[in-house]
PASEBA-1860 file (N, C-alpha, C; in nm, 3 decimals):
! residues 97
1> MTQPTRIR> -12.495/-20.924/-3.003/-12.619/-20.849/-3.078/-12.590/-20.723/-3.054 ~ -12.575/-20.630/-3.185/-12.475/-20.535/-3.193/-12.653/-20.421/-3.126 ~ -12.571/-20.330/-3.014/-12.645/-20.233/-3.028/-12.698/-20.155/-3.102 ~ -12.834/-20.055/-3.132/-12.859/-20.037/-3.221/-12.844/-19.833/-3.158 ~ -12.818/-19.760/-3.277/-12.742/-19.600/-3.265/-12.849/-19.606/-3.352 ~ -12.810/-19.422/-3.295/-12.855/-19.319/-3.382/-12.801/-19.234/-3.463 ~ -12.858/-19.160/-3.545/-12.730/-19.080/-3.616/-12.773/-18.916/-3.581 ~ -12.745/-18.866/-3.502/-12.703/-18.694/-3.464/-12.603/-18.619/-3.507
9> LTGHMDVP> -12.649/-18.477/-3.578/-12.564/-18.416/-3.659/-12.592/-18.266/-3.618 ~ -12.479/-18.217/-3.496/-12.479/-18.092/-3.414/-12.428/-17.971/-3.519 ~ -12.446/-17.902/-3.498/-12.329/-17.737/-3.566/-12.406/-17.621/-3.594 ~ -12.342/-17.555/-3.681/-12.431/-17.452/-3.729/-12.395/-17.371/-3.921 ~ -12.438/-17.344/-3.934/-12.396/-17.256/-4.074/-12.390/-17.092/-4.052 ~ -12.349/-16.997/-4.163/-12.308/-16.855/-4.123/-12.366/-16.796/-4.241 ~ -12.460/-16.795/-4.266/-12.537/-16.686/-4.356/-12.482/-16.601/-4.494 ~ -12.392/-16.568/-4.534/-12.360/-16.377/-4.557/-12.534/-16.298/-4.595
17> EDRCAAVA> -12.485/-16.182/-4.523/-12.639/-16.107/-4.458/-12.667/-16.078/-4.632 ~ -12.630/-16.105/-4.767/-12.742/-16.146/-4.878/-12.814/-16.243/-4.963 ~ -12.749/-16.323/-4.852/-12.839/-16.428/-4.905/-12.902/-16.442/-4.740 ~ -12.945/-16.390/-4.638/-12.990/-16.427/-4.499/-13.136/-16.475/-4.498 ~ -13.223/-16.327/-4.617/-13.409/-16.347/-4.671/-13.390/-16.462/-4.711 ~ -13.348/-16.542/-4.818/-13.346/-16.608/-4.868/-13.354/-16.770/-4.856 ~ -13.264/-16.786/-4.752/-13.278/-16.900/-4.651/-13.384/-16.840/-4.557 ~ -13.391/-16.704/-4.510/-13.488/-16.719/-4.480/-13.635/-16.826/-4.467
25> DALPAHIA> -13.680/-16.749/-4.573/-13.779/-16.779/-4.709/-13.801/-16.929/-4.694 ~ -13.678/-16.955/-4.713/-13.691/-17.179/-4.770/-13.687/-17.177/-4.596 ~ -13.659/-17.227/-4.528/-13.657/-17.300/-4.401/-13.781/-17.332/-4.384 ~ -13.871/-17.276/-4.317/-13.999/-17.325/-4.314/-14.070/-17.433/-4.357 ~ -14.077/-17.495/-4.501/-14.029/-17.572/-4.607/-13.970/-17.698/-4.557 ~ -13.825/-17.666/-4.580/-13.698/-17.757/-4.526/-13.739/-17.764/-4.425 ~ -13.732/-17.764/-4.331/-13.798/-17.819/-4.149/-13.949/-17.897/-4.185 ~ -14.035/-17.820/-4.241/-14.184/-17.935/-4.247/-14.108/-18.075/-4.276
33> LTRAEPGC> -14.025/-18.063/-4.441/-14.033/-18.174/-4.529/-13.934/-18.292/-4.439 ~ -13.854/-18.204/-4.381/-13.754/-18.316/-4.283/-13.812/-18.386/-4.249 ~ -13.878/-18.311/-4.098/-14.008/-18.380/-4.001/-14.061/-18.505/-4.052 ~ -14.146/-18.455/-4.177/-14.212/-18.563/-4.210/-14.146/-18.663/-4.291 ~ -14.007/-18.657/-4.282/-13.948/-18.817/-4.309/-13.936/-18.912/-4.191 ~ -13.926/-19.059/-4.270/-13.914/-19.177/-4.205/-13.823/-19.152/-4.106 ~ -13.813/-19.148/-3.986/-13.698/-19.194/-3.935/-13.636/-19.054/-3.806 ~ -13.748/-18.942/-3.898/-13.631/-18.835/-3.779/-13.697/-18.874/-3.738
41> LAFDVTED> -13.667/-18.779/-3.587/-13.661/-18.819/-3.420/-13.677/-18.638/-3.387 ~ -13.574/-18.584/-3.441/-13.538/-18.435/-3.420/-13.491/-18.340/-3.514 ~ -13.605/-18.270/-3.519/-13.430/-18.167/-3.650/-13.524/-18.032/-3.636 ~ -13.429/-17.951/-3.583/-13.429/-17.799/-3.541/-13.365/-17.742/-3.570 ~ -13.343/-17.569/-3.618/-13.299/-17.512/-3.721/-13.250/-17.354/-3.685 ~ -13.229/-17.317/-3.613/-13.274/-17.178/-3.541/-13.156/-17.069/-3.516 ~ -13.183/-16.975/-3.568/-13.129/-16.837/-3.583/-13.049/-16.805/-3.430 ~ -12.904/-16.774/-3.427/-12.833/-16.791/-3.357/-12.889/-16.638/-3.277
49> AARTGRYL> -12.918/-16.579/-3.122/-12.983/-16.482/-3.096/-12.844/-16.354/-3.074 ~ -12.709/-16.462/-3.051/-12.560/-16.382/-3.065/-12.517/-16.357/-3.163 ~ -12.552/-16.365/-3.304/-12.465/-16.372/-3.407/-12.537/-16.406/-3.486 ~ -12.573/-16.272/-3.618/-12.674/-16.238/-3.705/-12.613/-16.323/-3.828 ~ -12.683/-16.434/-3.854/-12.654/-16.473/-3.984/-12.618/-16.648/-3.949 ~ -12.585/-16.634/-3.834/-12.577/-16.774/-3.798/-12.705/-16.883/-3.747 ~ -12.731/-16.985/-3.780/-12.810/-17.062/-3.821/-12.750/-17.175/-3.711 ~ -12.831/-17.252/-3.590/-12.763/-17.324/-3.534/-12.859/-17.446/-3.557
57> VSELFASQ> -12.772/-17.576/-3.591/-12.850/-17.685/-3.635/-12.827/-17.766/-3.541 ~ -12.952/-17.850/-3.552/-12.970/-18.022/-3.451/-13.063/-18.090/-3.528 ~ -12.995/-18.204/-3.508/-13.058/-18.337/-3.597/-13.083/-18.447/-3.557 ~ -13.167/-18.544/-3.584/-13.131/-18.699/-3.471/-13.245/-18.771/-3.527 ~ -13.164/-18.895/-3.615/-13.203/-18.996/-3.709/-13.194/-19.112/-3.632 ~ -13.340/-19.203/-3.671/-13.341/-19.328/-3.599/-13.269/-19.402/-3.593 ~ -13.152/-19.417/-3.750/-13.081/-19.461/-3.819/-13.013/-19.419/-3.934 ~ -12.927/-19.486/-3.948/-12.765/-19.403/-4.066/-12.918/-19.480/-4.197
65> ADFDAHQT> -12.946/-19.558/-4.179/-13.044/-19.494/-4.340/-13.158/-19.393/-4.326 ~ -13.184/-19.387/-4.214/-13.251/-19.289/-4.231/-13.184/-19.148/-4.233 ~ -13.097/-19.138/-4.217/-13.011/-19.009/-4.240/-12.978/-19.006/-4.329 ~ -12.945/-19.089/-4.449/-12.874/-19.160/-4.548/-12.961/-19.037/-4.587 ~ -13.091/-19.118/-4.596/-13.180/-19.068/-4.669/-13.205/-18.940/-4.674 ~ -13.234/-18.895/-4.562/-13.276/-18.752/-4.531/-13.191/-18.660/-4.647 ~ -13.017/-18.707/-4.619/-12.843/-18.631/-4.712/-12.923/-18.620/-4.885 ~ -13.017/-18.737/-4.875/-13.033/-18.803/-5.010/-13.160/-18.683/-5.127
73> RAAASLWA> -13.272/-18.642/-4.983/-13.351/-18.599/-5.051/-13.339/-18.445/-4.998 ~ -13.186/-18.421/-4.916/-13.200/-18.267/-4.872/-13.124/-18.211/-4.970 ~ -13.059/-18.316/-5.095/-12.945/-18.245/-5.172/-12.980/-18.177/-5.272 ~ -13.150/-18.264/-5.325/-13.168/-18.235/-5.486/-13.266/-18.130/-5.441 ~ -13.290/-18.091/-5.318/-13.397/-17.987/-5.261/-13.393/-17.877/-5.286 ~ -13.464/-17.779/-5.237/-13.513/-17.608/-5.307/-13.422/-17.600/-5.210 ~ -13.396/-17.588/-5.068/-13.308/-17.627/-4.983/-13.113/-17.553/-5.044 ~ -13.109/-17.704/-5.061/-13.014/-17.675/-5.101/-12.931/-17.671/-5.196
81> KVTAGIPR> -13.041/-17.609/-5.306/-13.041/-17.461/-5.422/-13.024/-17.305/-5.320 ~ -13.050/-17.268/-5.230/-13.101/-17.166/-5.151/-12.937/-17.164/-5.096 ~ -12.935/-17.281/-5.017/-12.828/-17.311/-4.892/-12.662/-17.281/-4.973 ~ -12.652/-17.347/-5.146/-12.526/-17.364/-5.216/-12.435/-17.301/-5.231 ~ -12.308/-17.357/-5.168/-12.180/-17.255/-5.084/-12.199/-17.210/-4.979 ~ -12.286/-17.244/-4.880/-12.266/-17.214/-4.779/-12.174/-17.287/-4.704 ~ -12.116/-17.250/-4.619/-12.054/-17.370/-4.495/-12.135/-17.389/-4.378 ~ -12.116/-17.564/-4.390/-12.158/-17.572/-4.284/-12.047/-17.656/-4.186
89> HYTIDEVP> -12.115/-17.585/-4.067/-11.964/-17.705/-3.975/-12.058/-17.732/-3.854 ~ -12.055/-17.902/-3.911/-12.148/-18.037/-3.901/-12.047/-18.089/-3.777 ~ -12.101/-18.193/-3.684/-12.025/-18.316/-3.582/-12.105/-18.392/-3.621 ~ -12.106/-18.527/-3.688/-12.149/-18.633/-3.689/-12.155/-18.771/-3.587 ~ -12.284/-18.775/-3.490/-12.207/-18.907/-3.455/-12.314/-19.044/-3.427 ~ -12.259/-19.116/-3.398/-12.342/-19.213/-3.380/-12.378/-19.188/-3.222 ~ -12.522/-19.201/-3.144/-12.583/-19.233/-3.035/-12.672/-19.396/-2.982 ~ -12.645/-19.383/-2.881/-12.701/-19.482/-2.856/-12.880/-19.449/-2.854
97> A> -12.953/-19.575/-2.909/-13.070/-19.564/-2.921/-13.125/-19.586/-2.763
END
């Protein structure tokens, strides 16, 4: 029997100064929508106190399917438009459930 795994994403994105206000404005809705998704176990995006414009990202989803559904929804969201072209530095891992 295969052991169930969860999907964890960690990392950061560095937002250019001229886009910080728009990202900050769009972030609360993005967090709320993501936390309401089926299979979202944890979702946090916080400003790095030590580096202006850096947002630390931590996500945990119950399954690959839940993570994939999140990626699909987020790609079609206002968040995707507001953050388009901003490089993400993420690591995605499978972790034991």
